[in-house]
C-alpha angles and dihedrals in degrees: 000000000000117000086232087086088068092067117092120188132216141177138170125250089244088070088073089064131194096230097256112168123185090207102040148013125310108266101192135037121246118269123209118249094231090054089050092054090058089061097058102082096042088053092051098257129123104168123084121203110208143190116209091252091049086062093043117015117211088024095164094060098050132084120245090255093051090048094052092047092053090047090053089055090053091051090052091050091050092049091051092053097042093248129145126210105230098189145333120228122198106233100230101162106068102048116096089234091063101046089108095036130291110232092023100041117132087231116086090205092054092048089053090051090055092050093047092049091048092052090050089051088056089053089051092048090053092052098046091044101250116147095205146037120215123222111205096182092208100158098025097115141049143258090223121026093226089066093080140020099250095202090052091046092055090048090052091052089053091048091051093051091049091050090056094046090051093047094058120022095202106038118109121218116213117194117208109202123209127171100211148007130087089015118047098207108033123196094214105036101150144028090258093058092047093047090052089053090049094052091048092055124099093251109023093176089073095047113083140151142252112215116204116195095221094047091055091048090050087057088051089247132127112256092213091055091049090051092047091050090054093045091052088058097038089244105120103114094167145333134232108207121202137114139251134209100221133301097327135111117318101283105178091206123179114289110268094005095119106024112022094174090052089051089051090052091054092050091046091054091050093046095047093049100045095246108178095030089109094047098271114160129238097227123200122204101182130140128198120247114282092241096051114119130210140072117272106014111196105149092101090060095045092045095048092050090050093049089052091052092045089053090048087058089050091049091052093053094044104116104238093184090055090047090053091051090054090048094050091048089046086231099149094159089059091046092051093050091048091050093049093046090048091055090047091051095241097110 
């Protein structure tokens, strides 16, 4: 049986977007979350990436009991459709209390709000069957460095992670680094920063990372290298594959659509290090072009998954013995030509 069957794919309902554009008119009508979930299996996906308010809309205005009851209904719907919740992420970037950061806010009340919401996200993860929560530290940073004591801010991030680890003895915490947007100067911009935080925590084995291709590119780093770094430390909880046209806003373009060789490198790293053999998902975080019409638009998800599988096939026919011969001879020109010709289908 092909190892391809080991790969499981996930995406978040926000990837079937409503066509919102901050600089122009809405190009697509909104599409209900429940209707989106029905599209997963036909598209070849079984994993659902979730924010806490994807699980329970209007979360802030419900009691704890109401929240847990609604989460149980979501779990039942997933079970009925053969879907798996991959993670739940507390959405800590839209609430007024998190405008200046959640865990690193200068306000003690706002920091407590962020902790309380994170612990509730853990409760939701437990109910829907997700083994992890994801911390996208979107507003944990500053626009001017004098706004916060950076040493104190990093200590507060560690304290927050330890609170979550202590609250639930089985939950994993996956940190998703990003260098910019919406915060200019982020406290956790790269995999190295997040890994350092993980190792400083009280149970580093449960603190891992999510590497997103575009986020690495925005830090002027190679996504494949960031994934390999995490794999070397057994800290790659998940991946968000996409692509990025330079150091711009976060574009979430189709996987492989800008840099096909870079996409091949990412797949090669995953293939050669048995990523997915423990049930890890291949997550996609891709959004269709702002001008695309139709409801719902799903081609970007289908296409990105297919490109990944096509590159898996290329990785499996990539002659490792030949590669090693080039390495031993230090013939990197020969290796580069072989790699390019392999991708082109001529070797």
